[in-house]
N, C-alpha and C positions, 0 to 999 in steps of 0.2 A: 702173586700175592692176592688177597682178597680184595674184591670190590666193596666199597662202603657207601651205604645209602642212609637217608634221613627219613625216619618214619613217624616221629612225634615232635610236637612243638609245645613247649610250656612258657607262658608269658605272664610276668607281673611287671607292668611298665607304667610310666607316668601317663601315657595316653591310651591305656587299656589293660584290663586284666582278663586274660584268656585270649586265645588265638583270634576268635571272631571279632572281639572289641578292638584289638590291635589292628587287625586288618582293616576294619571300618575307619579308624583314625587315619591310617596310612592313605587310603583311597580318598578320603575327604581333605587331606592336607591339614589335619588337625594337630596342633601342638600340645604337648602335655606340660609345657613350661608355665609357671605362674608364680605368684608371691608365695614364698616359703611360710608354711604354717607350723612346722614341727618345732622351731626354736626362734628366738627373737633376733631379728636382723637389723633393728633400729639403729644401732651404732655403727653400722657398716655402710659403705657406698653402694654395695650390691644387695639385692633383695630377692632375686628370682632364683628359682631352681626347678629342675625336672623331678617333682615329688610324686611318689606313689600314693594315691589317695584311695579310699573306699576299700582298702585291703584289710580283711578280717582273717587272721590266721586260724581262727576257730572253724572257718569253713573247709579247712584242709587237714588240721592237726588236732589230735586229741588234746583237750584243754589241760589235762595233767602234764603233758609233755611240753606244752608251749612255755611254761615257766622256766624250763631249762635251756631255752634257746634265746639268743638275742635276735633283733630284727633282721640281721643279715640271713641268719640261719632259718628264721621263719620264711623269708622270701624265698630262699634257696629250696627248701623242702617243698613249699607250695608249688614252685615252678616245676620241680622234678615230678611231682604227682600229676600236675597238668600234662606234662610230656608223656608220662606213661599212659595216662588215660587216652590221649590223643592217638598214641601208638597202639592202643588196645593190647597192652602188654602187661602181664602179671609176673611179679617176681615170686618164685616159689623156692622151696628148699632144693629142689632139683636143678633149677637153672641159676640159682643165686651165685655160684662160684664162676659162672661164665659171664656175669654182668659186673660192670664197673662204674666208677664216678671219677671223671677228670674235670675239675672245676676251676675256672678262672676267678680269682678273688683279689681285688686290688687293696683298698684301705677298709678291711672289715673289722668289726669289733672295737672300733676306737673308743666309743663311749663306755663300753663294757670294761675295757682295758684301763681307761681313766678312772672309773669308779673303783675298780679293784685296787689300783695303786694308791688312790687317795685314801681309801680305807686303811691300807697297810701303813701309810705315813701317819695318819691321824690317830689311829687306834691300835696299831701294831698287829702282829699275827693273829692274836686272839679276837680281834675286832673285825677281821675281814670276812665278807660273805663268800664262803668257799664255792658257792654255785656260779660265781662270776668267772672263776679262773679257767674252766674248760673253753669258755668263749673268747679268750684273749688271744688265741693263736689264729693265724690266717687260714688254717685248714679246717676250722670248727664247722663252716657250712657244709663242706664235702663230707666231713664225718657224720654230721647229723643226718644227711641224705642217706648215707649207707645204713646207719642205725635204724632210722625210721622205716626205710623200705626193705631191710633185711638183705642188702647187697653185700656180698663177701668177695667179689673179684677185685681187680685193680682199683686203687683209690689214690689220687694225688691232687695237689693244688698247684696251680701255675700263677705266678705273680710277675708281670713284665710291664708294669705301668700301662701306657695305652695300648699295648699289643697283648694284654692279658687274656682276653676272651678268645681271640684268634689263636693264640698260642695253646690254649687248653684244647680247642677244637682240633688243631693240628696234631697234637700229642695223641689224643683219642683216635684220630684217623690213622696214625701210624701204628697204634697197638692193634687196631682191628685189622688192618692190612696184613700184619705179621701173625695174626691168629693167636693173639694173647687174650682175647675175649670175644664173645659173640655180640654182646649189646654193651654200650656205654652211654651213660647220661653225661652230657657235656655242655659247655657254655660258660656263662659268667653271672656273677651277683656282686652288687655293691650297694652300700648304704649312704645316703646323703646325711651326714652328721654334722653337728656344730663344730666339732674340733677341726674336721677337714675344711669346712667352710671358712673358718677362722684363719687357718694356715694359708689357704689359697688367696684369701682376701689380702693378708699382710704381705704376701709375695707379689701382689699387684697383677695377678693373673686373670681375675675375674672381670667381666664386663660390669660397670664401665671402669676403664683404667683412668688414672689421673690425668687432668689437662686434655681431656677428650670432649669434643662438642657433641658427639653422638650419644643417645641414651642407651640405657642398659638393654641388652638383648643377645640372642644367639643368632649370628648371621654369617654362617660358613660361606667363604669365597666372596662375600660382598665387600665393596670398598669401605663401608662403614663399620666392619667388624672391629671390635675393640676389646676382645677378651672372651673367655669361655663362660658358660653358665653350667653349674654342676647339676648332675642328674643322679638317678638311682634306679634300681630294678633288677629283675632276674630274667635272663633268657636261657632256657635249657632246652637241648635238643636230644632226642633219642636217636643214636647212631647204631646201625647194625651191619654186620656182613651181609652181603647181598643173598648169600646162600640161606642164612638164617631167616632173613625177611621173607624170602620166597617160600620156605618150608611152612611158614605159618600164615601165608597169604596176606601179608601186611600191605597197607597203602604206602606208597613211596612218594615223597615230595620232590627229592633231588637226590643226585649223587655227588659225593665229595671226590673230586678227581685230582686236586693239586694243592700243595702247600709249599711255601717258601719262607725262609727265615734268615735274617742276617743282622749284623751289628754295624752301626755307624759310631764315629767317635766325636760327637759335637760338643761334649761337656755334660756334666751330670744333670743339668736342668735345662739344656738347650735342644732344639731340634736340628736335624740334618739339613743345614741350609743349602749345601751343594746338591742335595737330593740323590747323590750317587748310590747310597745304601738303599734308599727306598725303591729306586728304579731296579736295582739288582735283585731285591726281594721279589718284586712282581715277575721278573724274568725267570727267577727260580721256580716260582709257582707254576708259570706257563710251561716250563720245561718238564716239570713233574707231571703236569696234566697231559702233556703230550698233544696239545691242540694249538692251532695257529691263533694269534691274538685277534684275528678278525672274528672269532666265534664268541668273543665276550661281548654280551649285550649292554652291559653297563658296569660301572665301578662303584661299589659302596665305599665311600671315602672315609679316611680317618679324620678328615677336617673337622675342627672343633671351634672355629670362629676366632683363632688366634692368628695375628698377622704373619708369623713365620711358618707355621705348619701348613696353612692353607696354600701359601705361595709355593713352598717347597714341594708339596705333594703334587700340585699343578705341573711344576716343572718335571717332576719324575714321571708323571703320566704321559707327558708330551714326549719324553725320551723314549718310552716303550711303545706308545700307541699313536703318537701324533696328535692332532687336534680334533679328530672326528668322534672320539668315544664319549658317550653320555656318562655324566658323573653326578652323584647325589650324596648328601650327607644326612644320615639318621640324627646327628647331634642337634639338628635344627628342630627335631620333634621331641626328644627326650632328654636333652642336655648331654653333657660330657661326663662319662665315668670310665675308669680303667677297663672294667669288664664288659663294656657294652658290645663287645664282639658277638656275644651270644644273641642279643637282639638284632644285630646287623645280619647275622646268618639267618635268623628266622624271617626277617623281612625280605631277604633275598629268596628264601623258599616260597614265600607268599607271592612275590613278584613273578617268579617263574610259573607258579601254578595258576595265577589269575591274569597274566599277560599285561603287566604294567611296570613302569619304572617309578619308584617313589620320589617324591618331590624334595627340594631343598627349600625349606620354608624361610621366609624373610629375606629372600634374595631379591633385591630391588635395584642396586646401583652397581654397575660393572666396574671391576678393578683391572686396569691394564696388565697387571701382573698375574691375574687369575682369569684366563681368557679361554675357558673351555665351555662346553655345554652342560650346564649345572641343573637343568630341569627346574626352573623357578616355580615354586608355590603350588602347582598342581601336577598330578601324575600324568604320565605320557603312556598311552596305550601302546603296547608293542609286545610281540612274542619274543620271549627271552629264552635263549639257548643256554647261556652261561653267564655267571656273575663273579666278578673278582672282588674280594672283600680285603680292605686294607686296615691294618692296626699299626700305627707309627707312633712311637713314644718318645718323649723328651729323655735324654740320656742315650738314645740310640738303638733301642730295641725295635725291630721291624718284623712284621709277620703279614703274609698275604695267603688267602684262601681262594680256591675256585670251586664253586658249585655248579653243577650242569644238570639240565633237564634229563630225567631218566628216560632212556630209550627202550628199555625192556629187553635188550639183547645182551 
């Protein structure tokens, strides 16, 4: 089977737009979480979010085409364009059929869907804006990427709650290994919308939860954690077969060498408390990669500052790796969103290239149930050979990826 490498990184994130800005924020331990400005949160207990600011779609997309895209699709297309630029790769009529888009997308197009159905109910079919309808489906961002960039190869959208981004990258990896394409743009995109914020708030999932003494904030693995902070963004990677990348002399950030996926059965909105499914997923990724667990330099965790997930993931990691493995959570920097696996994979590439482990921001107070090495608040300089990335979702979807330093052999 083909070897698969990463040659381009496209970032639209709460703590930086573009690879360089994102890297700078990671190295400085800078969080992109702040008070939400896109909608009014005054009636809610929670007010924070990982919001993408200073993003102007006109910097990437023809203004005539922007009006046909909702915010999710604008972020997705911009991230894809940045990934292609970084990979120094041009889509042409000759190579277009060999290029694909496999995108992870969680709750996209919610505001567009709400506006479309509100118009339908209030005004009937004749009063609905027909331009809204194409953006009401989850695969709209992937479709817009293909249309905007002229890509005619495989196109698919993955939705697996908190394992969405990891699932998309894993599927793209599988297609490239089996020679179904030469290049695939993959990763994830999600939007921070009022509808999603409202729903999560009323479910009692957001920080701060009721009857808690600790203030609002995203604190993965910390004893004070009391709920997630929602985020948004786009993280898209250019994946290629090694042969294709070598033929065009591409720069290679890392190699994708392993993918594992499994299901737990905790309940539709619960996490896998016994952690068996999580542990099995990491073991499957290691088996697929064919490397010993000692080669993993750190784990990019799924942890999102909720009491159950952070504890369960800690237990799963100890079952597979013991207590000595460094662990960090990107959610502390950008907030939690279903398709954040794209940004996690990009941060892993940058960590491998630049020799550091990114920090878990806001980690202050140790929890006896979360007793691993979480890299508190500042980066740790270390040469990284391989990174394991976890995406564990409520409802039982589990996915793990392994990225490895490219050896050139």
